[in-house]
Steps between C-alpha positions, in 0.01 A plus 500: 500500500431580858604859563535697815254792545762768428595324179137476399446868568792593276422266210120492512443854630632696199499446127874558484559225761250272328684534166819388680313203642385403150859509378598277790215261422606471138867442597394242758297316240798490266731384778264216602450397136873493419635364828246237603549132425143436613228469238241779512237273654728438800565858600263786575536862603261703714529846346381687810349418834278734703526814288400828654578871463444461131522809284238367256246228433643166614340310212703713254814494711497119548439444125800719418712303745419160357549631150844621598597157640351338185745696284782299648325177597202435270407162645571552869209430732405824676295551814316830514331647805209720576527858618547626859622223726458239228159412647253257353206743480702734285609204283136408428447838327813474283476445125730204430770532239470273197812288539515126572819541709347743752358401833347721770574499867390677816639554847320427818600542863151439632434212740 
């Protein structure tokens, strides 16, 4: 999901907003699982790109997000990002989740 800054501030900047985002992630996972004709290995979802203004530790927040999607789509390939602007340096310090259907990504705008 690529979200506009105001959206991120609302849903990542408060626990109340974050709980709403988790509900959305679970519903999205269920929707994808029940409405997709593609096998799980042909479709992937990036849970969040370039997170910032986070109310808490991003490692915990991202784990909760992928767990919410997993409730509805247990075999869907998920891409998770690092904190801040989704940068590679932050990604190197991240503890990977133990799930064979999870990949990690980063964002770069450097030349």
